N, C-alpha and C positions, 0 to 999 in steps of 0.2 A: 810504639809498642802499645798494645791494648790487652789488658788482662782479660781473660775469658775463661774463668774457672769452670763454669758449667757448660761451656761450649755454645751458648745461645748466639753469640755473634757469629761464630763459625758456621753454625747451622743456618742462620739467617742469610749468610753469603752463599749457601749451598756448597761449602768447601769442606764439609766434614766427611772423613773417610775412615773406614775400619783399618786398623794396623795390628790386628790380632796375630798375624803371621810372624810378628817380631816381638810379641809379648806386651803390646800396648792395647788400649781400647780405641775409642774414636779419637782421632786427631785432626788437626787442620791440614789440608793440602797446602803445600808451600806457595805463598803469595806475598806480595808487597804492594802497598797502596800509598798514594799521596792524596790526602784529603784536605780541602781548604777549610777556612774558618766557618763557612756556612754549612759544612758537612757534605759537600759535593766531592765526588771522586774526580780528581784531576788527571790521574794516571794510575794504571794497575799493571803489575807484572805478575802474571799467573802462569805457573808451570803447566806445560801440556801433559796430557795423559792421565788426568785425574780418574782414579778408580780404587776400589777397596783392595787392601792387601797387596799393593804394588810392590814388586821386588826391586825396582829401580827407584832412585830418588833424584829426579832431575833438579838442577840448580843452575838455570841459565837466564830466565826472565826476571827473577826476583833478587838478583845479586845486588850488593851495595853499589857496584859500578853502574848498573842499570838505573837504580834509584837516583843516584847523583846526576847521571846524564839527563834523566827526566826533569829533575829539579832545575838544572841549568837551562834546559829547553823551555820550561815554564817561565823562568826568570826572563829569558830573552823575549819570549812572546809578550809577557806583561810589560816589559820596558818598551817594546815596539808599539803596543797599543796605547801606552801612556804618551809616547811621543806623537803618535798620530792624533790623539785627542787634543794635545797641546797645539799642534799645527793647525787643526781644524778650528780651534777656538781663536787662534791668532788670525787666521784668514777671515773668520767671521767678524772679528773686531776691526780688521782693516777694511772690509767691504762695507761696514756700517757707516 
């Protein structure tokens, strides 16, 4: 969760949309992101159809299930890379 009281983050993401049709002002289009410690986006689930005053409210790409699935996938990829690095180091040690 990122507090975004004045919408600067949302505007920077180009995710700000008008929701005046339902009595709100500018809001964030629905999205979810996984950001690593270095500030790099590892995964983003952004709902399709971004437009001002949308009458539908899609909720398919940014669900908790999608985020958890992405986290699991990133964990598997990280573990595989670590094992590959360890194997390469081991083989380099054996070859020397």
